[in-house]
C-alpha positions, -999 to 999 in steps of 0.1 A, spaced: -25 125 274 -44 142 244 -60 115 220 -50 137 189 -15 137 197 -12 98 202 -33 95 170 -9 117 153 19 97 161 0 63 149 -6 83 119 33 85 116 39 51 124 16 40 95 35 68 71 68 49 83 58 19 77 46 20 40 73 44 34 94 11 42 75 -6 21 74 13 -12 102 38 -5 123 16 -26 102 22 -57 112 59 -60 149 49 -55 151 18 -77 175 35 -108 199 42 -78 195 5 -64 197 -10 -99 231 11 -106 245 1 -71 241 -36 -70 242 -41 -109 208 -60 -114 181 -59 -137 145 -42 -134 127 -72 -125 152 -83 -100 146 -50 -82 110 -52 -86 114 -80 -61 120 -57 -32 82 -50 -32 74 -82 -43 88 -102 -16 78 -80 10 42 -83 -2 44 -122 -4 57 -123 32 29 -100 40 3 -119 22 12 -154 33 28 -149 72 3 -118 80 -29 -138 99 -4 -162 118 16 -131 129 -12 -109 138 -32 -138 159 0 -146 178 12 -109 187 -21 -93 192 -22 -110 225 6 -92 238 3 -56 253 -4 -30 225 20 -5 231 50 -32 233 38 -45 201 35 -13 182 65 4 196 85 -25 190 75 -30 152 83 7 144 119 -1 160 124 -29 140 113 -11 109 140 17 119 164 -6 126 161 -26 91 159 8 73 192 19 94 212 -13 83 193 -12 47 217 19 37 248 4 42 235 -33 29 266 -47 10 247 -67 -18 216 -70 -31 205 -102 -13 215 -88 20 186 -58 13 164 -81 1 169 -103 36 162 -68 57 132 -63 43 120 -99 57 116 -86 94 94 -54 83 70 -77 62 66 -99 89 57 -70 114 34 -52 89 1 -68 93 6 -66 128 11 -32 133 -13 -23 106 -40 -44 130 -28 -33 164 -24 5 151 -61 10 139 -74 -11 171 -55 15 194 -67 47 177 -104 36 178 -100 27 216 -88 66 219 -120 77 213 -158 69 221 -177 45 204 -197 70 184 -160 82 174 -148 55 160 -148 61 122 -134 93 130 -105 76 146 -103 52 119 -104 79 94 -79 101 109 -56 68 112 -58 61 74 -42 96 69 -8 82 76 -14 49 54 -26 73 24 4 97 32 31 69 32 13 52 0 10 86 -18 41 107 -3 68 82 11 80 72 -25 82 109 -36 98 118 -4 124 93 -5 131 98 -44 135 137 -35 162 129 -6 181 103 -28 185 132 -53 192 155 -29 214 140 -4 225 108 -9 212 76 -13 219 61 22 200 92 34 169 78 19 168 50 43 178 70 71 150 92 64 125 58 70 146 50 99 141 85 116 101 86 109 96 52 124 124 61 154 101 93 161 71 73 161 83 44 184 94 68 209 65 88 209 39 59 214 56 41 240 55 75 263 23 84 249 -1 52 246 -19 38 275 -24 1 281 -51 -16 269 -81 -28 286 -89 -66 282 -117 -72 256 -135 -97 242 -129 -108 208 -148 -130 183 -143 -166 182 -124 -180 155 -152 -204 144 -176 -171 139 -148 -151 118 -137 -181 98 -174 -186 89 -172 -158 62 -153 -183 39 -179 -204 28 -193 -172 11 -188 -169 -25 -190 -134 -25 -163 -128 -2 -140 -150 -24 -155 -130 -54 -142 -101 -38 -111 -112 -26 -104 -118 -64 -112 -86 -73 -86 -70 -49 -59 -92 -60 -65 -79 -93 -71 -42 -84 -37 -44 -67 -21 -60 -95 -35 -36 -119 -21 -11 -97 13 -25 -91 24 -38 -123 32 -3 -133 36 14 -99 64 -10 -90 84 5 -117 71 41 -117 106 58 -110 123 38 -137 95 39 -163 97 77 -159 134 80 -161 137 54 -192 103 68 -211 112 104 -203 151 109 -196 139 133 -169 167 135 -141 160 124 -107 148 157 -92 122 160 -121 110 126 -114 108 131 -79 85 163 -83 64 142 -107 58 116 -79 49 144 -55 22 153 -79 12 118 -85 8 116 -44 -12 148 -42 -35 131 -73 -37 99 -49 -53 122 -19 -77 137 -45 -87 107 -60 -92 90 -24 -118 117 -15 -137 115 -46 -137 80 -46 -153 81 -9 -180 100 -19 -188 81 -50 -188 49 -29 -210 66 -6 -238 73 -36 -237 42 -54 -211 13 -43 -214 -12 -73 -212 13 -100 -183 32 -85 -165 -4 -80 -177 -16 -115 -164 22 -127 -127 21 -112 -106 -3 -134 -119 13 -159 -105 48 -150 -74 32 -141 -73 12 -179 -78 52 -192 -49 65 -170 -24 40 -185 -37 47 -219 -30 84 -209 7 78 -197 12 57 -227 2 80 -250 11 117 -236 44 101 -218 72 123 -227 101 146 -216 79 176 -212 71 184 -176 43 204 -184 26 177 -200 35 151 -176 21 169 -145 -14 165 -154 -5 134 -164 6 121 -132 -23 139 -113 -44 117 -132 -25 84 -127 -19 91 -90 -59 96 -82 -67 66 -106 -39 48 -85 -45 55 -50 -85 54 -52 -80 17 -55 -72 15 -22 -105 25 -5 -125 12 -34 -110 -25 -29 -111 -27 9 -151 -12 11 -160 -37 -16 -145 -67 2 -159 -55 37 -191 -49 26 -194 -85 18 -190 -95 53 -204 -68 79 -206 -96 103 -170 -100 105 -151 -66 97 -120 -75 117 -114 -108 98 -124 -91 63 -100 -63 69 -74 -91 76 -84 -107 45 -82 -75 25 -44 -69 35 -35 -103 25 -52 -100 -10 -39 -65 -14 -3 -76 -9 -6 -109 -30 -21 -86 -56 11 -67 -54 31 -99 -61 14 -109 -90 14 -71 -101 52 -66 -96 59 -98 -109 40 -101 -143 52 -63 -148 88 -71 -146 83 -101 -166 63 -79 -196 92 -53 -194 119 -81 -197 99 -95 -227 87 -64 -245 104 -32 -230 94 -7 -202 58 3 -219 47 -35 -217 44 -27 -177 11 -11 -191 -2 -40 -206 1 -63 -174 -21 -35 -160 -42 -34 -183 -51 -72 -182 -59 -70 -144 -81 -44 -147 -103 -68 -173 -100 -94 -147 -110 -70 -120 -141 -58 -137 -146 -96 -145 -147 -107 -106 -170 -72 -99 -197 -80 -123 -198 -119 -109 -203 -109 -75 -232 -83 -84 -249 -106 -104 -245 -132 -75 -262 -110 -54 -285 -104 -77 -296 -140 -81 -297 -147 -44 -325 -123 -36 
């Protein structure tokens, strides 16, 4: 079976995973209206998911990564699909929240095993290519999962937005079960050697920076559709179009950030939170009911938001090159912890001071992120 074809379905599964996690952001107004809840309550659909990933991820990965990768990948995707299917007709908000739990528990497992499977499909010298191509699915899920579910909800129905996620994950599950070969037995680094990186202050500073970056991103992004609806008065289809532009900006932002990181890692990481803060300022000043004005605003916002993924991941893994897999697991946990903090604090700011106050939560996290980056740079300078 063609490695490229298998890699496509691994990427499709990653897309489906992130569509499940963040697709609810795009239909938040519909969820709020359907269940009669507050914006802050609805934000917990993202926050609870991320909290479970952050808290249970390492344990789930250690447990399930010992099983056959084909069963783990296909089984996880089937769970994502089933939970999405049931969510379409959840009778109340509590049930909808409960249906998020199984997917959240399996999120880090699928993520870790999917990337290992992608790399195993190619020769060692092409491992970077395999990782990059698999990451396309993650990026597309993050930047296009939201606008696509928003578009489906606006054009078809609320239920159809969940059925869309269910169909994507089911298709990926069937394809990987049929196509993916069995994994060879390989030796992994000892737990002790991987855990040793936790003794490095630079790693903890990078973890703190990652938490703050994701806190800054998701203080606002968790409420993106609701923010645009309230502050601009645009309908669901217009907001869906803006979120697509946001996604396009995200792809471009990741490409640019990747180039800049290769040229000067420290400078790019220091400047990233500043760029995100500027994007929030532009959103506050120029956000209006004019679609023509909002298109470049959302393009900038998307580029600034999504480039935080690669910036924070490279920064954290660079602090522990001797244990890249374990450092990646720390990145996943830190990122999701940041989503929890961001969505929670953003919701609290909205409750206390109105919708635009979410931007202040974002700005607070950007300041903290810059501080942790500078501390890590100074620590490295003094240790030389």
